[in-house]
BALOBA-1460 file (C-alpha; in Angstrom, 3 decimals):
// residues 259
<rec num="1" residu="x" x="-5.680" y="10.660" z="-15.988"/>
<rec num="2" residu="x" x="-3.946" y="7.828" z="-14.148"/>
<rec num="3" residu="x" x="-5.917" y="5.202" z="-12.278"/>
<rec num="4" residu="x" x="-5.084" y="6.892" z="-8.961"/>
<rec num="5" residu="x" x="-6.177" y="10.308" z="-10.224"/>
<rec num="6" residu="x" x="-9.432" y="8.851" z="-11.526"/>
<rec num="7" residu="x" x="-10.016" y="7.043" z="-8.221"/>
<rec num="8" residu="x" x="-9.497" y="10.061" z="-5.970"/>
<rec num="9" residu="x" x="-11.657" y="12.277" z="-8.202"/>
<rec num="10" residu="x" x="-14.489" y="9.755" z="-8.011"/>
<rec num="11" residu="x" x="-14.153" y="9.341" z="-4.259"/>
<rec num="12" residu="x" x="-14.314" y="13.101" z="-3.711"/>
<rec num="13" residu="x" x="-17.583" y="13.171" z="-5.656"/>
<rec num="14" residu="x" x="-18.877" y="10.238" z="-3.568"/>
<rec num="15" residu="x" x="-17.763" y="11.890" z="-0.298"/>
<rec num="16" residu="x" x="-15.756" y="8.858" z="0.663"/>
<rec num="17" residu="x" x="-12.131" y="8.049" z="1.441"/>
<rec num="18" residu="x" x="-10.182" y="5.205" z="-0.140"/>
<rec num="19" residu="x" x="-10.171" y="1.763" z="1.424"/>
<rec num="20" residu="x" x="-6.966" y="-0.039" z="0.408"/>
<rec num="21" residu="x" x="-6.382" y="-3.623" z="1.575"/>
<rec num="22" residu="x" x="-2.821" y="-4.930" z="1.728"/>
<rec num="23" residu="x" x="-1.892" y="-8.554" z="0.978"/>
<rec num="24" residu="x" x="1.381" y="-10.456" z="0.754"/>
<rec num="25" residu="x" x="1.845" y="-12.045" z="-2.655"/>
<rec num="26" residu="x" x="2.452" y="-15.781" z="-2.522"/>
<rec num="27" residu="x" x="0.591" y="-16.156" z="0.802"/>
<rec num="28" residu="x" x="-0.619" y="-18.651" z="1.873"/>
<rec num="29" residu="x" x="1.029" y="-20.262" z="-1.172"/>
<rec num="30" residu="x" x="1.729" y="-19.194" z="-4.762"/>
<rec num="31" residu="x" x="-1.072" y="-21.485" z="-5.932"/>
<rec num="32" residu="x" x="-3.700" y="-20.128" z="-3.511"/>
<rec num="33" residu="x" x="-2.734" y="-16.475" z="-3.139"/>
<rec num="34" residu="x" x="-5.188" y="-15.240" z="-5.766"/>
<rec num="35" residu="x" x="-7.990" y="-17.125" z="-3.999"/>
<rec num="36" residu="x" x="-7.079" y="-15.293" z="-0.761"/>
<rec num="37" residu="x" x="-6.842" y="-11.888" z="-2.458"/>
<rec num="38" residu="x" x="-10.131" y="-12.082" z="-4.402"/>
<rec num="39" residu="x" x="-12.429" y="-11.384" z="-1.393"/>
<rec num="40" residu="x" x="-10.411" y="-8.226" z="-0.701"/>
<rec num="41" residu="x" x="-11.015" y="-7.046" z="-4.253"/>
<rec num="42" residu="x" x="-14.766" y="-6.966" z="-3.690"/>
<rec num="43" residu="x" x="-14.281" y="-4.054" z="-1.260"/>
<rec num="44" residu="x" x="-11.025" y="-2.462" z="-2.432"/>
<rec num="45" residu="x" x="-10.828" y="1.007" z="-3.954"/>
<rec num="46" residu="x" x="-7.171" y="0.244" z="-4.657"/>
<rec num="47" residu="x" x="-4.930" y="-2.676" z="-3.762"/>
<rec num="48" residu="x" x="-1.498" y="-2.771" z="-2.155"/>
<rec num="49" residu="x" x="0.536" y="-5.959" z="-2.610"/>
<rec num="50" residu="x" x="3.773" y="-6.895" z="-0.874"/>
<rec num="51" residu="x" x="6.605" y="-8.896" z="-2.372"/>
<rec num="52" residu="x" x="7.631" y="-11.290" z="0.427"/>
<rec num="53" residu="x" x="11.134" y="-10.669" z="1.726"/>
<rec num="54" residu="x" x="13.329" y="-12.506" z="4.211"/>
<rec num="55" residu="x" x="13.925" y="-9.421" z="6.367"/>
<rec num="56" residu="x" x="10.894" y="-7.129" z="6.062"/>
<rec num="57" residu="x" x="12.038" y="-4.517" z="8.568"/>
<rec num="58" residu="x" x="8.987" y="-2.253" z="8.251"/>
<rec num="59" residu="x" x="6.511" y="-5.052" z="8.865"/>
<rec num="60" residu="x" x="5.051" y="-6.416" z="12.050"/>
<rec num="61" residu="x" x="4.807" y="-10.064" z="13.109"/>
<rec num="62" residu="x" x="1.748" y="-11.076" z="11.059"/>
<rec num="63" residu="x" x="3.059" y="-9.734" z="7.771"/>
<rec num="64" residu="x" x="6.539" y="-11.068" z="8.529"/>
<rec num="65" residu="x" x="5.055" y="-14.505" z="9.162"/>
<rec num="66" residu="x" x="3.048" y="-14.320" z="5.925"/>
<rec num="67" residu="x" x="6.205" y="-13.373" z="4.007"/>
<rec num="68" residu="x" x="8.172" y="-16.256" z="5.476"/>
<rec num="69" residu="x" x="5.332" y="-18.697" z="4.724"/>
<rec num="70" residu="x" x="5.149" y="-17.513" z="1.111"/>
<rec num="71" residu="x" x="8.899" y="-17.873" z="0.608"/>
<rec num="72" residu="x" x="8.975" y="-21.302" z="2.243"/>
<rec num="73" residu="x" x="6.288" y="-22.461" z="-0.191"/>
<rec num="74" residu="x" x="8.160" y="-21.352" z="-3.275"/>
<rec num="75" residu="x" x="6.944" y="-17.807" z="-3.945"/>
<rec num="76" residu="x" x="9.158" y="-15.935" z="-6.403"/>
<rec num="77" residu="x" x="9.100" y="-12.862" z="-8.622"/>
<rec num="78" residu="x" x="7.683" y="-14.787" z="-11.568"/>
<rec num="79" residu="x" x="4.770" y="-16.141" z="-9.525"/>
<rec num="80" residu="x" x="4.098" y="-12.668" z="-8.071"/>
<rec num="81" residu="x" x="3.897" y="-11.101" z="-11.512"/>
<rec num="82" residu="x" x="1.620" y="-13.876" z="-12.729"/>
<rec num="83" residu="x" x="-0.762" y="-13.091" z="-9.860"/>
<rec num="84" residu="x" x="-0.646" y="-9.345" z="-10.548"/>
<rec num="85" residu="x" x="-1.312" y="-9.952" z="-14.241"/>
<rec num="86" residu="x" x="-4.379" y="-12.027" z="-13.338"/>
<rec num="87" residu="x" x="-5.699" y="-9.318" z="-11.006"/>
<rec num="88" residu="x" x="-5.183" y="-6.662" z="-13.650"/>
<rec num="89" residu="x" x="-7.073" y="-8.734" z="-16.231"/>
<rec num="90" residu="x" x="-10.025" y="-9.078" z="-13.843"/>
<rec num="91" residu="x" x="-9.930" y="-5.443" z="-12.625"/>
<rec num="92" residu="x" x="-8.730" y="-3.172" z="-15.437"/>
<rec num="93" residu="x" x="-9.500" y="0.098" z="-13.615"/>
<rec num="94" residu="x" x="-8.241" y="-0.788" z="-10.115"/>
<rec num="95" residu="x" x="-5.067" y="0.988" z="-8.956"/>
<rec num="96" residu="x" x="-2.507" y="-1.653" z="-7.952"/>
<rec num="97" residu="x" x="0.527" y="-0.772" z="-5.865"/>
<rec num="98" residu="x" x="3.520" y="-2.815" z="-4.759"/>
<rec num="99" residu="x" x="5.451" y="-2.605" z="-1.515"/>
<rec num="100" residu="x" x="8.964" y="-4.009" z="-1.910"/>
<rec num="101" residu="x" x="12.401" y="-3.820" z="-0.333"/>
<rec num="102" residu="x" x="15.423" y="-2.392" z="-2.122"/>
<rec num="103" residu="x" x="17.321" y="-5.663" z="-2.372"/>
<rec num="104" residu="x" x="14.517" y="-7.140" z="-4.487"/>
<rec num="105" residu="x" x="14.766" y="-4.236" z="-6.915"/>
<rec num="106" residu="x" x="18.577" y="-4.257" z="-7.073"/>
<rec num="107" residu="x" x="18.639" y="-7.998" z="-7.699"/>
<rec num="108" residu="x" x="16.646" y="-7.554" z="-10.870"/>
<rec num="109" residu="x" x="18.116" y="-4.175" z="-11.813"/>
<rec num="110" residu="x" x="16.159" y="-0.961" z="-11.518"/>
<rec num="111" residu="x" x="15.197" y="-0.579" z="-15.162"/>
<rec num="112" residu="x" x="14.315" y="-4.255" z="-15.595"/>
<rec num="113" residu="x" x="12.314" y="-4.348" z="-12.343"/>
<rec num="114" residu="x" x="10.133" y="-1.363" z="-13.135"/>
<rec num="115" residu="x" x="9.629" y="-2.525" z="-16.726"/>
<rec num="116" residu="x" x="8.500" y="-5.965" z="-15.536"/>
<rec num="117" residu="x" x="6.036" y="-4.710" z="-12.940"/>
<rec num="118" residu="x" x="4.601" y="-2.156" z="-15.352"/>
<rec num="119" residu="x" x="4.039" y="-4.878" z="-17.940"/>
<rec num="120" residu="x" x="2.180" y="-6.909" z="-15.306"/>
<rec num="121" residu="x" x="-0.170" y="-3.979" z="-14.687"/>
<rec num="122" residu="x" x="1.297" y="-2.289" z="-11.607"/>
<rec num="123" residu="x" x="0.556" y="1.414" z="-11.082"/>
<rec num="124" residu="x" x="2.906" y="2.254" z="-8.212"/>
<rec num="125" residu="x" x="5.884" y="0.978" z="-6.217"/>
<rec num="126" residu="x" x="6.858" y="1.835" z="-2.651"/>
<rec num="127" residu="x" x="10.426" y="0.783" z="-1.741"/>
<rec num="128" residu="x" x="10.005" y="0.595" z="2.026"/>
<rec num="129" residu="x" x="13.629" y="0.737" z="3.170"/>
<rec num="130" residu="x" x="14.931" y="3.553" z="0.938"/>
<rec num="131" residu="x" x="14.956" y="6.997" z="2.594"/>
<rec num="132" residu="x" x="13.877" y="10.023" z="0.613"/>
<rec num="133" residu="x" x="17.485" y="11.239" z="0.430"/>
<rec num="134" residu="x" x="18.365" y="8.154" z="-1.667"/>
<rec num="135" residu="x" x="15.166" y="7.769" z="-3.678"/>
<rec num="136" residu="x" x="16.428" y="9.531" z="-6.807"/>
<rec num="137" residu="x" x="17.532" y="6.492" z="-8.875"/>
<rec num="138" residu="x" x="14.382" y="4.556" z="-7.953"/>
<rec num="139" residu="x" x="12.163" y="7.517" z="-8.744"/>
<rec num="140" residu="x" x="13.858" y="8.087" z="-12.105"/>
<rec num="141" residu="x" x="13.567" y="4.419" z="-13.082"/>
<rec num="142" residu="x" x="9.895" y="4.382" z="-12.064"/>
<rec num="143" residu="x" x="9.070" y="7.528" z="-14.049"/>
<rec num="144" residu="x" x="10.856" y="6.145" z="-17.098"/>
<rec num="145" residu="x" x="8.448" y="3.193" z="-17.112"/>
<rec num="146" residu="x" x="5.312" y="5.149" z="-16.239"/>
<rec num="147" residu="x" x="5.173" y="3.759" z="-12.689"/>
<rec num="148" residu="x" x="4.289" y="6.043" z="-9.768"/>
<rec num="149" residu="x" x="6.951" y="6.130" z="-7.026"/>
<rec num="150" residu="x" x="5.369" y="6.138" z="-3.560"/>
<rec num="151" residu="x" x="7.186" y="7.660" z="-0.595"/>
<rec num="152" residu="x" x="6.561" y="7.341" z="3.133"/>
<rec num="153" residu="x" x="5.871" y="10.470" z="5.196"/>
<rec num="154" residu="x" x="6.694" y="9.793" z="8.864"/>
<rec num="155" residu="x" x="4.719" y="11.628" z="11.577"/>
<rec num="156" residu="x" x="7.693" y="13.765" z="12.659"/>
<rec num="157" residu="x" x="8.972" y="14.755" z="9.199"/>
<rec num="158" residu="x" x="10.314" y="18.326" z="8.952"/>
<rec num="159" residu="x" x="9.321" y="20.612" z="6.105"/>
<rec num="160" residu="x" x="12.424" y="19.970" z="3.929"/>
<rec num="161" residu="x" x="11.681" y="16.230" z="4.027"/>
<rec num="162" residu="x" x="8.022" y="16.762" z="3.214"/>
<rec num="163" residu="x" x="9.014" y="18.983" z="0.295"/>
<rec num="164" residu="x" x="11.245" y="16.208" z="-1.086"/>
<rec num="165" residu="x" x="8.497" y="13.637" z="-0.594"/>
<rec num="166" residu="x" x="6.059" y="15.829" z="-2.494"/>
<rec num="167" residu="x" x="8.558" y="16.405" z="-5.297"/>
<rec num="168" residu="x" x="9.249" y="12.706" z="-5.906"/>
<rec num="169" residu="x" x="5.835" y="11.171" z="-5.128"/>
<rec num="170" residu="x" x="3.100" y="10.311" z="-7.584"/>
<rec num="171" residu="x" x="-0.162" y="8.432" z="-7.117"/>
<rec num="172" residu="x" x="-0.482" y="8.823" z="-3.354"/>
<rec num="173" residu="x" x="1.603" y="9.569" z="-0.263"/>
<rec num="174" residu="x" x="1.962" y="6.822" z="2.353"/>
<rec num="175" residu="x" x="1.579" y="8.516" z="5.747"/>
<rec num="176" residu="x" x="2.370" y="6.344" z="8.764"/>
<rec num="177" residu="x" x="0.053" y="6.766" z="11.719"/>
<rec num="178" residu="x" x="2.870" y="6.241" z="14.216"/>
<rec num="179" residu="x" x="6.544" y="5.352" z="14.423"/>
<rec num="180" residu="x" x="7.555" y="1.689" z="14.416"/>
<rec num="181" residu="x" x="6.357" y="-1.238" z="12.306"/>
<rec num="182" residu="x" x="3.060" y="-2.410" z="10.879"/>
<rec num="183" residu="x" x="0.648" y="-4.481" z="12.912"/>
<rec num="184" residu="x" x="-2.238" y="-4.243" z="15.331"/>
<rec num="185" residu="x" x="-0.115" y="-4.972" z="18.411"/>
<rec num="186" residu="x" x="0.389" y="-1.207" z="18.733"/>
<rec num="187" residu="x" x="-2.656" y="0.961" z="18.178"/>
<rec num="188" residu="x" x="-2.757" y="3.381" z="15.308"/>
<rec num="189" residu="x" x="-1.973" y="6.933" z="16.232"/>
<rec num="190" residu="x" x="-3.819" y="9.885" z="14.809"/>
<rec num="191" residu="x" x="-1.607" y="11.838" z="12.430"/>
<rec num="192" residu="x" x="-1.765" y="15.534" z="13.024"/>
<rec num="193" residu="x" x="-4.044" y="17.541" z="10.801"/>
<rec num="194" residu="x" x="-1.101" y="19.942" z="10.549"/>
<rec num="195" residu="x" x="1.115" y="17.258" z="8.930"/>
<rec num="196" residu="x" x="-1.529" y="16.469" z="6.324"/>
<rec num="197" residu="x" x="-2.101" y="20.158" z="5.688"/>
<rec num="198" residu="x" x="1.648" y="20.678" z="5.184"/>
<rec num="199" residu="x" x="1.719" y="17.851" z="2.656"/>
<rec num="200" residu="x" x="-1.122" y="19.526" z="0.779"/>
<rec num="201" residu="x" x="0.759" y="22.831" z="0.888"/>
<rec num="202" residu="x" x="3.704" y="21.105" z="-0.780"/>
<rec num="203" residu="x" x="1.280" y="19.647" z="-3.368"/>
<rec num="204" residu="x" x="1.957" y="16.074" z="-2.388"/>
<rec num="205" residu="x" x="-0.390" y="13.411" z="-3.785"/>
<rec num="206" residu="x" x="-3.376" y="12.329" z="-1.645"/>
<rec num="207" residu="x" x="-2.501" y="10.884" z="1.756"/>
<rec num="208" residu="x" x="-3.252" y="7.238" z="2.560"/>
<rec num="209" residu="x" x="-2.570" y="6.329" z="6.179"/>
<rec num="210" residu="x" x="-1.303" y="2.954" z="7.357"/>
<rec num="211" residu="x" x="0.174" y="1.146" z="10.398"/>
<rec num="212" residu="x" x="-2.072" y="-0.315" z="13.079"/>
<rec num="213" residu="x" x="-5.457" y="0.442" z="11.503"/>
<rec num="214" residu="x" x="-7.861" y="-2.374" z="12.365"/>
<rec num="215" residu="x" x="-11.190" y="-0.886" z="13.494"/>
<rec num="216" residu="x" x="-13.824" y="1.453" z="12.030"/>
<rec num="217" residu="x" x="-13.040" y="3.995" z="14.731"/>
<rec num="218" residu="x" x="-9.405" y="4.020" z="13.591"/>
<rec num="219" residu="x" x="-10.567" y="4.921" z="10.092"/>
<rec num="220" residu="x" x="-12.873" y="7.660" z="11.351"/>
<rec num="221" residu="x" x="-9.990" y="9.218" z="13.304"/>
<rec num="222" residu="x" x="-7.851" y="9.271" z="10.167"/>
<rec num="223" residu="x" x="-10.594" y="10.933" z="8.148"/>
<rec num="224" residu="x" x="-11.152" y="13.539" z="10.860"/>
<rec num="225" residu="x" x="-7.463" y="14.427" z="10.590"/>
<rec num="226" residu="x" x="-7.839" y="14.953" z="6.842"/>
<rec num="227" residu="x" x="-6.676" y="11.646" z="5.341"/>
<rec num="228" residu="x" x="-7.726" y="10.703" z="1.823"/>
<rec num="229" residu="x" x="-7.852" y="7.004" z="2.683"/>
<rec num="230" residu="x" x="-6.425" y="4.130" z="4.718"/>
<rec num="231" residu="x" x="-4.337" y="1.020" z="4.123"/>
<rec num="232" residu="x" x="-5.212" y="-2.072" z="6.183"/>
<rec num="233" residu="x" x="-3.073" y="-5.209" z="6.203"/>
<rec num="234" residu="x" x="-2.204" y="-7.140" z="9.354"/>
<rec num="235" residu="x" x="-5.746" y="-7.460" z="10.672"/>
<rec num="236" residu="x" x="-6.917" y="-8.919" z="7.347"/>
<rec num="237" residu="x" x="-4.480" y="-11.807" z="7.728"/>
<rec num="238" residu="x" x="-5.880" y="-12.466" z="11.198"/>
<rec num="239" residu="x" x="-9.514" y="-12.340" z="10.045"/>
<rec num="240" residu="x" x="-8.809" y="-14.546" z="7.037"/>
<rec num="241" residu="x" x="-8.168" y="-17.471" z="9.379"/>
<rec num="242" residu="x" x="-11.961" y="-17.626" z="9.738"/>
<rec num="243" residu="x" x="-13.566" y="-17.116" z="6.294"/>
<rec num="244" residu="x" x="-16.894" y="-16.300" z="7.918"/>
<rec num="245" residu="x" x="-15.393" y="-13.250" z="9.611"/>
<rec num="246" residu="x" x="-13.509" y="-11.725" z="6.702"/>
<rec num="247" residu="x" x="-16.348" y="-10.426" z="4.522"/>
<rec num="248" residu="x" x="-18.357" y="-8.739" z="7.324"/>
<rec num="249" residu="x" x="-15.123" y="-7.202" z="8.574"/>
<rec num="250" residu="x" x="-14.253" y="-5.814" z="5.139"/>
<rec num="251" residu="x" x="-17.762" y="-4.409" z="4.752"/>
<rec num="252" residu="x" x="-17.576" y="-2.713" z="8.153"/>
<rec num="253" residu="x" x="-14.210" y="-1.099" z="7.387"/>
<rec num="254" residu="x" x="-15.299" y="0.161" z="3.997"/>
<rec num="255" residu="x" x="-18.490" y="1.652" z="5.413"/>
<rec num="256" residu="x" x="-16.351" y="3.668" z="7.844"/>
<rec num="257" residu="x" x="-14.719" y="5.502" z="4.919"/>
<rec num="258" residu="x" x="-17.833" y="7.587" z="4.276"/>
<rec num="259" residu="x" x="-17.588" y="11.208" z="5.397"/>
C-alpha cells in the first residue's frame, strides 16, 4: 500500500478525516522554512508543500506574498528538495505532496522533475495550472517514477471531466470548495454531496477539499458533505505571525476532523 492508501485506511478506522496543512517551501526563507513547517507536522495527517512561483495564478494574496518572499530570499529547487528530504527523514510514513506550476516542471524536464522529487521523498504532485485535457504527459511521467498525479475537481465539473479526473488521479482528489483562488478573503463554499458521490462512482481517490477553509465549522461542513479530509493553507500563514496562536489553532482544526 502507498502512504496515502495506508493513511486513509487508518483514518476510516479512527472515524476521522484527514487534516492536511499547506506551506510554501522557502518561506519565510530557505534557511528557516523547516523551522516554520515543523509545528504543522505535529498535527498533520499528510503535508502539502508549494514550490514558490512568480505568478501563482491559483493562489490568493497570502500565499502569493509568501511565494514572492521566498523567491526574493533565494529559494530554489535545490533548497526545496533539501527541505523535503529532511522532512521525509524525520517522518518516514507521512504522505508528502507538492503543488507546482507547469513552468517549473517544464524547466527541469518532466522525467527529470519527477525523478528528483521522488528521490527527495515526495508521494504526489499537483500541477495547478494544467487542465485535465492536457494532463497526459505529466501523468505518464509521474507514474513512471512512482509519483501520484493529483488532479483538481472544480465544483461545476461535468461527468466526462470527473471521469477523466478519476482515471488519471492517484493518492487523493483535490476538490475545490468554490471557484476562484485560495485564501480566506472569500469564505469556503460547501461542495455538493452529489459531486463527491459522483467522484466515488467514478472510483476517484479520496476527496480532500481546499480553498477558503479557516475555521472548525468550515471543516465540519466539508465532512457533512462527504469529504475525506481538508487542506488548509492561507490561514496558517496568518496565524504563524503570532507563534502563540498557531499551535492552539492547529489543535482546534484537527479536532474538527472527527466524525
